[in-house]
N, C-alpha and C positions, 0 to 999 in steps of 0.2 A: 352771348351767341350761343346757340344750341350745341355745336360742336364742342365748345369749351365746358358745358355742362356735362356732356357725354364724357368727355376726358375724365372730369372729376369723378364720375361714376366708375369708370374703368379703374381709376387709381384707388378709389375706396374699396373696390372688389378684390384687390391683389391679396389682402389678408385671407380671403376665404377660398379663392379660386387657385388652382395649381398654375405653375408657370406656363405650361403649354396652352392651356385655355386662354390666359392672359395674352399670349403671343398671337393666337389666332384672331382675338378681338381687335388687338392692336393692328394686326396687318391690315384688317378692313378699314379701321379708322385711318391709319397712315395713307391709304389709297383714296381717301375721301369718300368712302362708302359708309357713311354714317348709319343709314338705316340697318345695313347688314351688320355693322359692328354692334349696334344696340340691340338687335334682335339676337345676335351670337351671345352676347353678354347675358341677356335674359335666360336663353336656353341654358347655358352653364349654371347659372345661379338657381334656376328652378329644379334643374336635375339633382343637384346637390342638396337642395332645401335649406339653403343658407341666405344670409342677407349682408350686405355690405354695411360697414360702420356708417352711423348717422343716416340710416335708411328712413326715408319719408316717402310712403307709398304715393301719395298725391303728387309729389314733385316727380316721381318715375312715371307715373300715369300721365302727367301733362307732357312729359317728353315723348312718351310712347304714341301720343295723339299727333304730335308735331311730325314725327317719323311715320304716321299712319300705319302702325303695326296692327291696328284694328281691322283694317281693310286690306293690307296688302303684305303678305310675308314672303320671305325667300326660302328659309330653311324648313319652317314648320307651319303649316297651315293653320294649326289649331293653337298657335302661340298666344292669342289673345285671351281665350278662356283660362288657358294654364297660367298666364300672367295675373289675370284678376283673381284666381284662386290662391295663388302664392302671395298676393298682396294681402287678401282676406285672412289667410292663415297667420300672417306677420302680426295682424292686429289681435289675435286670439292669445298671442304669447304673454 
């Protein structure tokens, strides 16, 4: 299930994000607002230019397509190109 996969991504991001950022993401997750939780998680990670452990861009991209981040955003209308750049940057490391 996608919400379980999202929860795994949130947990794997705890090592790189501060407690407040994780709390905000978890708030949306716990309210069943999975799209908002995922977009918030992406925003936080992209801002600090870090990646969670066991990061596989294609898996994250697949989930972003499930949540339709490419076409619908809540917090940042340019999240999709930022997300793609962030993923490409990871492959250059």
